[in-house]
C-alpha positions as a Markdown table, in Angstrom:
| # | Residue | x | y | z |
|---|---|---|---|---|
| 1 | Met | -18.3 | -30.5 | 0.1 |
| 2 | Asn | -19.7 | -32.9 | -2.2 |
| 3 | Ala | -18.6 | -32.7 | -5.8 |
| 4 | Phe | -21.6 | -33.6 | -7.6 |
| 5 | Pro | -24.6 | -34.4 | -5.3 |
| 6 | Gln | -27.5 | -36.3 | -6.5 |
| 7 | Leu | -29.9 | -33.5 | -5.4 |
| 8 | Gly | -29.1 | -29.8 | -5.3 |
| 9 | Leu | -28.1 | -28.3 | -2.2 |
| 10 | Ser | -29.5 | -25.3 | -0.7 |
| 11 | Lys | -27.8 | -21.9 | -1.1 |
| 12 | Asp | -27.0 | -21.6 | 2.8 |
| 13 | Ser | -25.2 | -25.1 | 2.7 |
| 14 | Ile | -23.3 | -24.3 | -0.3 |
| 15 | Leu | -21.9 | -21.1 | 1.1 |
| 16 | Ala | -21.3 | -22.5 | 4.4 |
| 17 | Gly | -19.3 | -25.2 | 2.7 |
| 18 | Leu | -17.1 | -22.8 | 0.9 |
| 19 | Ala | -16.6 | -20.6 | 3.9 |
| 20 | Asp | -15.4 | -23.7 | 5.7 |
| 21 | Ala | -13.0 | -24.4 | 3.0 |
| 22 | Arg | -11.7 | -20.9 | 3.4 |
| 23 | Gly | -11.4 | -21.2 | 7.0 |
| 24 | Arg | -7.8 | -21.5 | 7.0 |
| 25 | Asp | -6.7 | -19.3 | 4.2 |
| 26 | Leu | -4.6 | -16.3 | 4.6 |
| 27 | Thr | -6.6 | -13.0 | 5.1 |
| 28 | Ala | -5.8 | -9.3 | 5.0 |
| 29 | Asp | -5.6 | -9.2 | 9.0 |
| 30 | Gly | -2.4 | -7.2 | 8.9 |
| 31 | Arg | -0.1 | -10.2 | 9.9 |
| 32 | Ala | 0.8 | -11.5 | 6.5 |
| 33 | Phe | 3.9 | -10.3 | 4.6 |
| 34 | Ala | 3.4 | -12.4 | 1.4 |
| 35 | Phe | 0.5 | -12.9 | -1.0 |
| 36 | Ile | -1.8 | -10.2 | 0.3 |
| 37 | Tyr | -2.3 | -7.0 | -1.4 |
| 38 | Asp | -5.3 | -5.2 | 0.2 |
| 39 | Ala | -6.4 | -1.5 | 0.3 |
| 40 | Gly | -9.1 | -1.9 | 2.9 |
| 41 | Ala | -12.7 | -3.1 | 3.2 |
| 42 | Glu | -14.3 | -0.1 | 1.3 |
| 43 | Thr | -12.0 | -0.9 | -1.7 |
| 44 | Arg | -12.4 | -4.6 | -1.4 |
| 45 | Asp | -16.1 | -4.2 | -1.2 |
| 46 | Leu | -16.2 | -2.2 | -4.4 |
| 47 | Ala | -14.0 | -4.6 | -6.2 |
| 48 | Arg | -16.4 | -7.6 | -5.2 |
| 49 | Glu | -19.5 | -5.8 | -6.3 |
| 50 | Ala | -17.8 | -4.8 | -9.6 |
| 51 | Phe | -16.5 | -8.3 | -10.2 |
| 52 | Ala | -20.0 | -9.7 | -9.7 |
| 53 | Gly | -21.6 | -7.1 | -12.0 |
| 54 | Cys | -19.1 | -8.0 | -14.7 |
| 55 | Met | -19.2 | -11.8 | -14.5 |
| 56 | Ser | -21.3 | -12.3 | -17.7 |
| 57 | Ile | -18.9 | -10.3 | -20.0 |
| 58 | Asn | -16.8 | -12.4 | -22.4 |
| 59 | Gly | -14.0 | -10.9 | -24.1 |
| 60 | Leu | -13.9 | -13.6 | -26.7 |
| 61 | Asp | -16.0 | -11.4 | -28.9 |
| 62 | Pro | -16.2 | -7.7 | -28.0 |
| 63 | Thr | -18.6 | -7.0 | -30.8 |
| 64 | Ala | -21.2 | -9.3 | -28.9 |
| 65 | Tyr | -19.9 | -7.8 | -25.5 |
| 66 | Pro | -19.2 | -4.2 | -26.3 |
| 67 | Ser | -18.6 | -3.6 | -22.6 |
| 68 | Ala | -15.4 | -5.7 | -22.8 |
| 69 | Arg | -14.1 | -3.1 | -25.3 |
| 70 | Val | -15.1 | -0.2 | -23.0 |
| 71 | Ile | -13.5 | -1.8 | -19.9 |
| 72 | Glu | -10.3 | -2.9 | -21.5 |
| 73 | Arg | -9.7 | 0.5 | -23.5 |
| 74 | Ser | -10.1 | 2.4 | -20.3 |
| 75 | Leu | -7.9 | 0.2 | -18.1 |
| 76 | Val | -5.2 | 0.1 | -20.9 |
| 77 | Lys | -5.5 | 4.1 | -21.2 |
| 78 | Ala | -4.9 | 4.4 | -17.5 |
| 79 | Cys | -1.8 | 2.1 | -17.5 |
| 80 | Leu | -0.3 | 3.6 | -20.6 |
| 81 | Glu | -0.6 | 7.0 | -18.9 |
| 82 | Leu | 1.1 | 5.8 | -15.7 |
| 83 | Met | 4.0 | 4.3 | -17.8 |
| 84 | Arg | 4.4 | 7.6 | -19.8 |
| 85 | Ala | 3.9 | 5.5 | -23.0 |
| 86 | Pro | 4.5 | 7.3 | -26.4 |
| 87 | Glu | 1.8 | 8.0 | -28.9 |
| 88 | Gly | 0.8 | 4.9 | -30.6 |
| 89 | Ala | 1.4 | 2.6 | -27.7 |
| 90 | Leu | -1.3 | -0.1 | -26.9 |
| 91 | Gly | -2.1 | -2.7 | -24.3 |
| 92 | Thr | -4.0 | -5.9 | -23.6 |
| 93 | Cys | -5.7 | -7.1 | -20.3 |
| 94 | Thr | -4.5 | -10.4 | -19.4 |
| 95 | Ser | -5.3 | -12.9 | -16.5 |
| 96 | Gly | -2.0 | -12.3 | -14.7 |
| 97 | Gly | 1.6 | -11.5 | -14.7 |
| 98 | Thr | 2.6 | -14.9 | -16.1 |
| 99 | Glu | 0.3 | -14.5 | -19.0 |
| 100 | Ser | 1.5 | -10.9 | -19.6 |
| 101 | Val | 5.2 | -12.3 | -19.7 |
| 102 | Met | 4.1 | -15.2 | -21.9 |
| 103 | Leu | 2.7 | -12.9 | -24.5 |
| 104 | Ala | 5.5 | -10.4 | -24.3 |
| 105 | Val | 7.7 | -13.3 | -25.2 |
| 106 | Lys | 5.6 | -14.6 | -27.8 |
| 107 | Ala | 5.5 | -11.3 | -29.3 |
| 108 | Ala | 9.2 | -11.1 | -29.4 |
| 109 | Arg | 9.5 | -14.5 | -31.1 |
| 110 | Glu | 6.9 | -13.6 | -33.6 |
| 111 | His | 8.3 | -10.2 | -34.2 |
| 112 | Ala | 11.7 | -11.7 | -34.8 |
| 113 | Arg | 10.3 | -14.2 | -37.3 |
| 114 | Gln | 9.0 | -11.4 | -39.3 |
| 115 | Thr | 11.8 | -8.9 | -39.1 |
| 116 | Arg | 14.8 | -11.3 | -38.4 |
| 117 | Pro | 13.9 | -14.5 | -40.4 |
| 118 | Gly | 17.4 | -15.8 | -40.3 |
| 119 | Ile | 17.2 | -16.5 | -36.4 |
| 120 | Ala | 16.8 | -20.2 | -36.0 |
| 121 | Ala | 17.5 | -20.6 | -32.3 |
| 122 | Pro | 16.0 | -17.5 | -30.6 |
| 123 | Lys | 17.6 | -16.6 | -27.2 |
| 124 | Met | 16.6 | -14.3 | -24.4 |
| 125 | Leu | 18.8 | -12.3 | -22.1 |
| 126 | Leu | 17.4 | -12.8 | -18.6 |
| 127 | Pro | 18.9 | -11.8 | -15.2 |
| 128 | Val | 19.0 | -14.4 | -12.6 |
| 129 | Thr | 16.8 | -12.4 | -10.6 |
| 130 | Ala | 13.9 | -12.2 | -13.1 |
| 131 | His | 10.7 | -13.8 | -12.3 |
| 132 | Ala | 10.4 | -17.7 | -12.9 |
| 133 | Cys | 7.5 | -17.1 | -15.3 |
| 134 | Phe | 10.2 | -15.9 | -17.9 |
| 135 | His | 11.6 | -19.5 | -17.7 |
| 136 | Lys | 8.1 | -20.9 | -18.0 |
| 137 | Ala | 7.6 | -18.8 | -21.1 |
| 138 | Ala | 10.8 | -19.8 | -22.6 |
| 139 | His | 10.1 | -23.4 | -22.0 |
| 140 | Tyr | 6.5 | -23.1 | -23.5 |
| 141 | Leu | 7.8 | -21.1 | -26.6 |
| 142 | Gly | 11.1 | -22.8 | -27.3 |
| 143 | Ile | 13.4 | -20.0 | -26.4 |
| 144 | Glu | 16.9 | -20.4 | -25.0 |
| 145 | Val | 17.4 | -18.5 | -21.6 |
| 146 | Val | 20.8 | -16.8 | -21.5 |
| 147 | Ser | 21.3 | -16.1 | -17.9 |
| 148 | Val | 22.7 | -12.6 | -17.0 |
| 149 | Glu | 24.7 | -12.2 | -13.7 |
| 150 | Val | 23.9 | -9.7 | -11.1 |
| 151 | Gly | 26.2 | -7.5 | -8.9 |
| 152 | Glu | 26.4 | -7.3 | -5.2 |
| 153 | Asp | 23.3 | -5.1 | -5.2 |
| 154 | Phe | 21.5 | -7.9 | -7.0 |
| 155 | Arg | 20.8 | -5.7 | -10.1 |
| 156 | Ala | 21.7 | -7.0 | -13.6 |
| 157 | Ser | 25.2 | -6.7 | -14.7 |
| 158 | Val | 25.2 | -4.6 | -18.1 |
| 159 | Thr | 28.8 | -5.8 | -18.7 |
| 160 | Asp | 27.6 | -9.5 | -18.3 |
| 161 | Ala | 24.6 | -8.8 | -20.7 |
| 162 | Arg | 26.8 | -7.1 | -23.2 |
| 163 | Ala | 29.3 | -10.0 | -23.2 |
| 164 | Lys | 26.6 | -12.6 | -23.7 |
| 165 | Met | 24.6 | -10.5 | -26.3 |
| 166 | Ser | 24.4 | -12.0 | -29.8 |
| 167 | Ser | 22.8 | -12.0 | -33.1 |
| 168 | Asp | 20.2 | -14.5 | -31.9 |
| 169 | Val | 18.8 | -12.6 | -28.9 |
| 170 | Ile | 15.1 | -11.6 | -29.5 |
| 171 | Leu | 14.5 | -10.1 | -26.1 |
| 172 | Val | 16.2 | -8.4 | -23.2 |
| 173 | Val | 14.5 | -8.3 | -20.0 |
| 174 | Gly | 14.9 | -6.1 | -17.0 |
| 175 | Ser | 12.8 | -6.0 | -13.7 |
| 176 | Ala | 11.2 | -3.0 | -12.1 |
| 177 | Pro | 11.8 | -4.3 | -9.3 |
| 178 | Ser | 13.0 | -7.8 | -9.1 |
| 179 | Tyr | 10.5 | -9.6 | -6.6 |
| 180 | Ala | 13.1 | -11.2 | -4.3 |
| 181 | His | 15.1 | -8.4 | -3.5 |
| 182 | Gly | 13.0 | -5.4 | -4.4 |
| 183 | Val | 15.5 | -3.6 | -6.7 |
| 184 | Val | 15.1 | -2.1 | -10.1 |
| 185 | Asp | 17.5 | -3.2 | -12.8 |
| 186 | Pro | 19.5 | -0.8 | -14.9 |
| 187 | Ile | 16.8 | -0.3 | -17.4 |
| 188 | Pro | 18.3 | 2.7 | -19.6 |
| 189 | Glu | 21.6 | 0.7 | -20.0 |
| 190 | Leu | 19.9 | -2.8 | -20.8 |
| 191 | Ala | 17.4 | -1.0 | -23.3 |
| 192 | Ala | 20.3 | 0.9 | -24.9 |
| 193 | Leu | 22.0 | -2.5 | -25.5 |
| 194 | Ala | 18.8 | -4.0 | -26.9 |
| 195 | Glu | 18.2 | -0.9 | -29.2 |
| 196 | Glu | 21.9 | -1.0 | -30.3 |
| 197 | His | 21.5 | -4.7 | -31.5 |
| 198 | Gly | 17.9 | -4.2 | -33.0 |
| 199 | Thr | 16.3 | -6.4 | -30.4 |
| 200 | Leu | 13.0 | -5.8 | -28.1 |
| 201 | Met | 13.5 | -4.8 | -24.6 |
| 202 | His | 10.7 | -6.0 | -21.9 |
| 203 | Val | 10.5 | -4.4 | -18.4 |
| 204 | Asp | 8.7 | -6.7 | -16.0 |
| 205 | Ala | 6.9 | -4.2 | -13.7 |
| 206 | Cys | 4.4 | -6.7 | -12.5 |
| 207 | Val | 5.0 | -5.7 | -9.0 |
| 208 | Gly | 6.1 | -2.2 | -9.3 |
| 209 | Gly | 4.1 | -0.7 | -12.0 |
| 210 | Leu | 1.4 | 0.6 | -9.6 |
| 211 | Val | 3.7 | 1.6 | -6.9 |
| 212 | Leu | 7.1 | 3.1 | -8.4 |
| 213 | Pro | 5.3 | 6.0 | -10.0 |
| 214 | Phe | 3.3 | 7.1 | -7.1 |
| 215 | Leu | 6.4 | 6.8 | -4.8 |
| 216 | Arg | 8.2 | 9.2 | -7.4 |
| 217 | Glu | 5.3 | 11.5 | -6.8 |
| 218 | Thr | 6.0 | 11.5 | -2.9 |
| 219 | Gly | 9.6 | 12.6 | -3.6 |
| 220 | Val | 11.2 | 9.1 | -3.3 |
| 221 | Glu | 14.0 | 8.7 | -5.8 |
| 222 | Val | 12.9 | 6.1 | -8.4 |
| 223 | Pro | 15.3 | 4.8 | -11.0 |
| 224 | Pro | 13.9 | 5.3 | -14.6 |
| 225 | Phe | 12.1 | 2.2 | -15.8 |
| 226 | Asp | 9.2 | 3.0 | -18.0 |
| 227 | Phe | 8.5 | 3.9 | -21.7 |
| 228 | Ser | 10.1 | 7.4 | -21.2 |
| 229 | Val | 13.4 | 5.1 | -21.4 |
| 230 | Pro | 14.5 | 5.1 | -25.1 |
| 231 | Gly | 14.6 | 1.3 | -26.4 |
| 232 | Val | 11.9 | 0.0 | -24.0 |
| 233 | Thr | 9.4 | -1.8 | -26.1 |
| 234 | Ser | 7.1 | -3.6 | -23.7 |
| 235 | Met | 6.0 | -3.7 | -20.1 |
| 236 | Ser | 4.1 | -5.9 | -17.9 |
| 237 | Met | 2.2 | -4.5 | -14.7 |
| 238 | Asp | -0.3 | -6.4 | -12.4 |
| 239 | Leu | -3.5 | -4.8 | -11.2 |
| 240 | His | -4.0 | -7.6 | -8.8 |
| 241 | Lys | -1.0 | -6.7 | -6.9 |
| 242 | Tyr | -0.5 | -3.1 | -5.9 |
| 243 | Gly | -3.5 | -2.2 | -8.0 |
| 244 | Phe | -5.5 | -3.8 | -5.3 |
| 245 | Ala | -7.7 | -5.7 | -7.7 |
| 246 | Pro | -9.1 | -9.1 | -7.5 |
| 247 | Lys | -6.8 | -12.1 | -8.8 |
| 248 | Gly | -6.8 | -12.4 | -12.6 |
| 249 | Ser | -6.1 | -9.0 | -13.7 |
| 250 | Ser | -2.8 | -7.9 | -15.2 |
| 251 | Met | -1.6 | -5.9 | -18.1 |
| 252 | Leu | 0.8 | -6.1 | -21.1 |
| 253 | Leu | 1.7 | -2.7 | -22.7 |
| 254 | Val | 3.6 | -2.6 | -26.0 |
| 255 | Lys | 5.2 | 0.5 | -27.7 |
| 256 | Asn | 3.4 | -0.1 | -31.1 |
| 257 | Arg | 0.7 | -2.1 | -33.0 |
| 258 | Ala | 3.2 | -4.3 | -34.8 |
| 259 | Ile | 4.5 | -5.8 | -31.4 |
| 260 | Arg | 0.8 | -6.1 | -30.1 |
| 261 | Asp | -0.3 | -7.8 | -33.3 |
| 262 | Ala | 2.7 | -10.3 | -32.7 |
| 263 | His | 1.2 | -11.7 | -29.7 |
| 264 | Tyr | -2.4 | -12.1 | -31.1 |
| 265 | Tyr | -3.4 | -15.6 | -32.5 |
| 266 | Ala | -5.9 | -16.1 | -35.3 |
| 267 | Cys | -7.1 | -19.4 | -36.7 |
| 268 | Ala | -9.5 | -20.0 | -39.7 |
| 269 | Asn | -8.3 | -23.8 | -40.2 |
| 270 | Trp | -11.4 | -25.5 | -38.9 |
| 271 | Thr | -15.0 | -26.1 | -39.6 |
| 272 | Gly | -16.1 | -23.4 | -36.8 |
| 273 | Tyr | -16.2 | -19.7 | -36.6 |
| 274 | Thr | -12.8 | -17.9 | -37.3 |
| 275 | Ile | -11.2 | -17.1 | -33.9 |
| 276 | Val | -8.9 | -14.2 | -33.0 |
| 277 | Asn | -7.5 | -14.0 | -29.3 |
| 278 | Ser | -5.5 | -11.3 | -27.8 |
| 279 | Thr | -4.3 | -13.6 | -25.1 |
| 280 | Thr | -3.8 | -17.2 | -24.4 |
| 281 | Leu | -7.6 | -17.5 | -23.5 |
| 282 | Gly | -10.4 | -18.1 | -25.8 |
| 283 | Ser | -13.3 | -17.2 | -23.6 |
| 284 | Lys | -12.1 | -14.2 | -21.5 |
| 285 | Ser | -13.7 | -13.2 | -18.3 |
| 286 | Leu | -13.8 | -9.5 | -17.9 |
| 287 | Ala | -15.0 | -9.7 | -14.2 |
| 288 | Ala | -11.3 | -9.0 | -12.9 |
| 289 | Ala | -10.6 | -6.3 | -15.3 |
| 290 | Gly | -14.1 | -4.6 | -14.5 |
| 291 | Ala | -13.1 | -4.7 | -10.8 |
| 292 | Ala | -9.7 | -3.3 | -11.5 |
| 293 | Leu | -11.2 | -0.4 | -13.4 |
| 294 | Ala | -13.5 | 0.1 | -10.6 |
| 295 | Val | -10.7 | 0.2 | -8.1 |
| 296 | Val | -8.4 | 2.4 | -10.1 |
| 297 | Gln | -11.4 | 4.9 | -10.6 |
| 298 | His | -12.2 | 4.8 | -6.9 |
| 299 | Leu | -8.6 | 5.4 | -5.4 |
| 300 | Gly | -7.6 | 7.7 | -8.2 |
| 301 | Arg | -3.9 | 9.3 | -8.2 |
| 302 | Glu | -4.2 | 10.7 | -4.7 |
| 303 | Gly | -5.4 | 7.5 | -3.1 |
| 304 | Tyr | -2.5 | 5.5 | -4.8 |
| 305 | Val | -0.1 | 8.1 | -3.7 |
| 306 | Thr | -1.3 | 8.0 | 0.0 |
| 307 | Leu | -1.1 | 4.2 | 0.1 |
| 308 | Ala | 2.4 | 4.3 | -1.5 |
| 309 | Arg | 3.6 | 6.7 | 1.1 |
| 310 | Thr | 2.1 | 4.6 | 3.8 |
| 311 | Met | 3.8 | 1.4 | 2.6 |
| 312 | Trp | 7.1 | 3.2 | 2.1 |
| 313 | Arg | 7.3 | 4.6 | 5.8 |
| 314 | Ala | 6.5 | 1.3 | 7.1 |
| 315 | Thr | 9.3 | -0.4 | 4.8 |
| 316 | Glu | 11.9 | 2.3 | 6.1 |
| 317 | His | 10.9 | 1.5 | 9.7 |
| 318 | Leu | 11.8 | -2.3 | 8.9 |
| 319 | Leu | 14.7 | -1.5 | 7.0 |
| 320 | Asp | 16.0 | 0.4 | 10.0 |
| 321 | Val | 15.2 | -2.4 | 12.3 |
| 322 | Val | 17.1 | -4.9 | 10.0 |
| 323 | Thr | 20.0 | -2.8 | 9.5 |
| 324 | Ser | 20.4 | -2.0 | 13.1 |
| 325 | Arg | 20.9 | -5.6 | 14.2 |
| 326 | Pro | 24.1 | -7.3 | 13.9 |
| 327 | Glu | 22.4 | -10.6 | 13.8 |
| 328 | Leu | 20.7 | -9.6 | 10.4 |
| 329 | Arg | 21.9 | -8.6 | 7.1 |
| 330 | Leu | 19.8 | -6.7 | 4.5 |
| 331 | Leu | 20.5 | -8.4 | 1.0 |
| 332 | Ala | 19.9 | -5.2 | -1.1 |
| 333 | Arg | 18.6 | -1.5 | -0.3 |
| 334 | Pro | 15.1 | -1.8 | -2.1 |
| 335 | Asn | 13.5 | 0.9 | -4.5 |
| 336 | Met | 10.0 | 0.0 | -3.0 |
| 337 | Asn | 8.2 | -2.0 | -0.3 |
| 338 | Leu | 9.5 | -5.5 | -0.6 |
| 339 | Phe | 12.9 | -6.6 | 0.5 |
| 340 | Ala | 14.9 | -9.6 | 1.5 |
| 341 | Phe | 17.0 | -10.1 | 4.8 |
| 342 | Thr | 19.0 | -13.0 | 6.3 |
| 343 | Thr | 21.0 | -14.0 | 9.4 |
| 344 | Thr | 24.7 | -13.5 | 9.8 |
| 345 | Glu | 25.1 | -16.5 | 11.9 |
| 346 | Gly | 21.7 | -17.8 | 13.2 |
| 347 | Asp | 19.5 | -20.1 | 11.5 |
| 348 | Val | 17.0 | -18.2 | 9.1 |
| 349 | Phe | 14.5 | -21.0 | 8.9 |
| 350 | Glu | 14.4 | -21.2 | 12.7 |
| 351 | Leu | 13.9 | -17.3 | 12.7 |
| 352 | Ala | 11.0 | -17.9 | 10.3 |
| 353 | Asp | 9.4 | -20.4 | 12.4 |
| 354 | Arg | 9.6 | -18.1 | 15.5 |
| 355 | Leu | 7.9 | -15.4 | 13.6 |
| 356 | Thr | 5.1 | -18.0 | 12.4 |
| 357 | Ala | 4.8 | -18.9 | 16.3 |
| 358 | Arg | 4.0 | -15.3 | 16.9 |
| 359 | Gly | 1.3 | -15.3 | 14.3 |
| 360 | Trp | 3.2 | -13.7 | 11.4 |
| 361 | His | 3.2 | -15.1 | 7.8 |
| 362 | Val | 6.6 | -14.5 | 6.2 |
| 363 | Gln | 8.2 | -16.1 | 3.1 |
| 364 | Pro | 11.3 | -18.3 | 3.8 |
| 365 | Thr | 13.3 | -18.4 | 0.5 |
| 366 | Tyr | 16.1 | -20.7 | -0.6 |
| 367 | Gly | 19.5 | -19.8 | -1.6 |
| 368 | Phe | 20.3 | -19.6 | -5.4 |
| 369 | Gly | 23.5 | -18.3 | -6.9 |
| 370 | Ser | 24.7 | -15.4 | -4.9 |
| 371 | Ser | 21.6 | -14.9 | -3.1 |
| 372 | Pro | 21.5 | -16.8 | 0.2 |
| 373 | Ala | 18.6 | -18.4 | 2.1 |
| 374 | His | 16.6 | -15.5 | 3.3 |
| 375 | Ile | 13.3 | -14.1 | 4.4 |
| 376 | His | 11.3 | -12.1 | 2.1 |
| 377 | Leu | 8.7 | -9.4 | 3.2 |
| 378 | Thr | 6.0 | -7.7 | 1.1 |
| 379 | Leu | 4.4 | -4.8 | 2.5 |
| 380 | Asp | 0.9 | -3.8 | 1.6 |
| 381 | Pro | -1.6 | -1.5 | 3.2 |
| 382 | Ser | -2.9 | -3.9 | 5.4 |
| 383 | Asn | 0.4 | -4.8 | 7.2 |
| 384 | Ala | 1.9 | -1.5 | 7.1 |
| 385 | Pro | 0.2 | -0.2 | 10.3 |
| 386 | Asn | 1.8 | -3.3 | 12.0 |
| 387 | Ala | 5.5 | -2.6 | 10.9 |
| 388 | Glu | 6.4 | -1.6 | 14.6 |
| 389 | His | 4.8 | -4.5 | 16.1 |
| 390 | Phe | 6.4 | -7.0 | 13.6 |
| 391 | Gly | 9.8 | -5.1 | 14.2 |
| 392 | Arg | 9.6 | -5.9 | 18.0 |
| 393 | Asp | 8.7 | -9.4 | 17.3 |
| 394 | Leu | 11.4 | -9.9 | 14.9 |
| 395 | Glu | 13.9 | -8.5 | 17.5 |
| 396 | Ala | 12.6 | -10.8 | 20.2 |
| 397 | Cys | 12.9 | -13.8 | 17.9 |
| 398 | Leu | 16.6 | -13.2 | 17.5 |
| 399 | Val | 17.3 | -13.8 | 21.3 |
| 400 | Asp | 19.2 | -17.1 | 21.7 |
| 401 | Leu | 18.6 | -18.0 | 18.0 |
| 402 | Pro | 20.4 | -21.0 | 17.3 |
| 403 | Ala | 23.4 | -21.3 | 14.7 |
| 404 | Arg | 22.7 | -22.2 | 11.2 |
| 405 | Met | 21.8 | -25.9 | 11.1 |
| 406 | Glu | 22.4 | -28.0 | 8.0 |
| 407 | Ala | 19.9 | -30.4 | 6.4 |
| 408 | Pro | 20.1 | -34.2 | 7.6 |
| 409 | Ser | 22.6 | -35.7 | 5.4 |
| 410 | Glu | 20.6 | -39.2 | 5.3 |
| 411 | Ala | 17.4 | -37.5 | 4.2 |
| 412 | Leu | 19.0 | -35.5 | 1.7 |
| 413 | Ala | 21.0 | -38.5 | 0.3 |
| 414 | Met | 17.7 | -40.4 | 0.0 |
| 415 | Leu | 16.0 | -37.5 | -1.9 |
| 416 | Thr | 18.9 | -36.9 | -4.0 |
| 417 | Met | 18.3 | -40.1 | -5.9 |
| 418 | Leu | 15.1 | -38.6 | -7.3 |
| 419 | Glu | 17.2 | -36.0 | -9.2 |
| 420 | Gly | 17.3 | -36.7 | -12.8 |
| 421 | Ala | 15.0 | -39.8 | -12.6 |
| 422 | Gly | 11.9 | -39.9 | -14.6 |
| 423 | Pro | 8.4 | -40.2 | -12.9 |
| 424 | Ser | 8.1 | -43.8 | -13.9 |
| 425 | Asp | 11.8 | -45.0 | -13.0 |
| 426 | Glu | 11.0 | -47.7 | -10.3 |
| 427 | Ala | 14.4 | -47.6 | -9.0 |
| 428 | Thr | 13.9 | -44.1 | -7.5 |
| 429 | Ala | 10.1 | -44.3 | -7.1 |
| 430 | Ile | 8.8 | -42.7 | -3.9 |
| 431 | Asp | 5.5 | -42.9 | -2.2 |
| 432 | Pro | 4.5 | -39.0 | -2.3 |
| 433 | Ala | 2.0 | -39.6 | 0.7 |
| 434 | Met | 4.6 | -41.4 | 2.7 |
| 435 | Leu | 7.1 | -38.5 | 2.1 |
| 436 | Met | 4.5 | -36.0 | 3.2 |
| 437 | Gly | 3.7 | -37.8 | 6.3 |
| 438 | Ala | 7.5 | -38.1 | 7.2 |
| 439 | Leu | 8.0 | -34.3 | 6.8 |
| 440 | Gly | 4.9 | -33.6 | 9.0 |
| 441 | Ile | 2.7 | -32.4 | 6.3 |
| 442 | Glu | -0.9 | -33.1 | 7.0 |
| 443 | Asn | -4.0 | -31.9 | 4.9 |
| 444 | Gly | -1.9 | -30.1 | 2.6 |
| 445 | Met | -0.4 | -27.7 | 5.4 |
| 446 | Leu | 3.1 | -27.4 | 6.3 |
| 447 | Pro | 3.7 | -27.9 | 10.0 |
| 448 | Asn | 4.2 | -24.7 | 12.2 |
| 449 | Ala | 7.7 | -25.9 | 12.6 |
| 450 | Ser | 8.9 | -26.2 | 9.0 |
| 451 | Ala | 12.4 | -25.4 | 9.4 |
| 452 | Pro | 13.7 | -28.9 | 8.8 |
| 453 | Ile | 11.7 | -29.0 | 5.5 |
| 454 | His | 13.2 | -25.7 | 4.5 |
| 455 | Arg | 16.7 | -26.9 | 5.2 |
| 456 | Ile | 16.3 | -29.9 | 3.0 |
| 457 | Leu | 14.9 | -27.7 | 0.1 |
| 458 | Asn | 17.6 | -25.3 | 0.6 |
| 459 | Ala | 20.4 | -27.8 | 0.6 |
| 460 | Ala | 18.9 | -29.5 | -2.6 |
| 461 | Ser | 20.0 | -28.6 | -6.1 |
| 462 | Pro | 17.4 | -26.6 | -8.1 |
| 463 | Ala | 16.5 | -29.7 | -10.3 |
| 464 | Leu | 15.7 | -31.6 | -7.0 |
| 465 | Arg | 13.8 | -28.8 | -5.5 |
| 466 | Glu | 11.7 | -28.7 | -8.8 |
| 467 | Arg | 11.1 | -32.5 | -8.4 |
| 468 | Leu | 10.2 | -32.4 | -4.9 |
| 469 | Val | 7.5 | -29.6 | -5.3 |
| 470 | Val | 6.0 | -31.4 | -8.1 |
| 471 | Leu | 5.5 | -34.3 | -5.8 |
| 472 | Phe | 4.3 | -32.2 | -3.2 |
| 473 | Val | 1.8 | -30.2 | -5.2 |
| 474 | Gly | 0.8 | -33.3 | -7.1 |
| 475 | Glu | -0.1 | -34.9 | -3.9 |
| 476 | Leu | -2.3 | -32.1 | -2.9 |
| 477 | Phe | -4.6 | -32.8 | -5.8 |
| 478 | Val | -4.9 | -36.6 | -5.5 |
């Protein structure tokens, strides 16, 4: 597509170009076990129509666009009800889980500045299984991360959290569930610890907020995680995951107005209009929120319960497949429909390649701490009907699976020189395009046989992984 044509193009030409660009994207065809959260064509069509109908709404000024207030208040009310929030609890629509978390951390920092002004170096107790966006928020906002270890079940260790608690901790975090392993942290114990020390407690339910309550309604045992737990002061939940809304729709819920006010930003120190922003955005599209509200109203509780039951049954089937095979090991028994498994002896990245060759999209994940390299599966309504097919293919891919292989030592040694080097360090400079070519990456796409790349990244330190993915993604947009 031409970026800026001299003469305007026809509608058909433009749309054809966009369709061509999307030709290799993942789709909700039932074969993707990552990224896709799809409740079917009818829900998708409704969301698309509602999104288009709300495109002109700008939440920057809800007095000029009163529909912004109507949509956001309605969506907040639904989410507060689902999370069993107390009287006086409030919420804010955000553009995604990262922004919800960013605002939760900002609220904790500002709240601490107001209520505990003696804290000079604020800290956050963060399980090592918590989402990376908490590290991003800490980096942006100047908060020190104090890592909390996890047990063999990959749930946060309350003993370790207690040992690391200090008077400088402004926020304790727990996941419901953690993305990688699908397990809910011991929220009541973490929240009690936070309350005991007068600090805030955030529950990240971005992936579970619109599944766990409905699983509970089907009779599945769900650990306590919401505002009914004493000490929980804020929660994040994504509507663009298992709410089945378009991307750009999440929610931050807080226990009271003081905490919500702490993540607002106002500025009158300039020559233009005085601003107040509830999120990190200025101009704030309500298109995704409008679509989210439409989907919530369309599916209703019964619809979400039905979908949760369908996804859980498919999950249980695949858990049975994994646990029945001596070649595989389930890393943790999940609390909802996403989980991780690895191989006992065979090469897990070769297994992922074999599944790719059979037309499945899975998520190879690298080792960190006590969590080994593994394959992550996310189940949604689109792939749940294919669980038995996937299970058969998984078993077939185990036949003659080669033993675990190591990354080439020469390649790893060359790349290790990048670790700790600055971007302009000529002694360790590397041509990103040349590196991508050597790894078989063409037109921004990983090769179908990408196990060698995964082995290198798995063997690399976290710092080197970060450096390499920055090189890779940066090269995509040159």
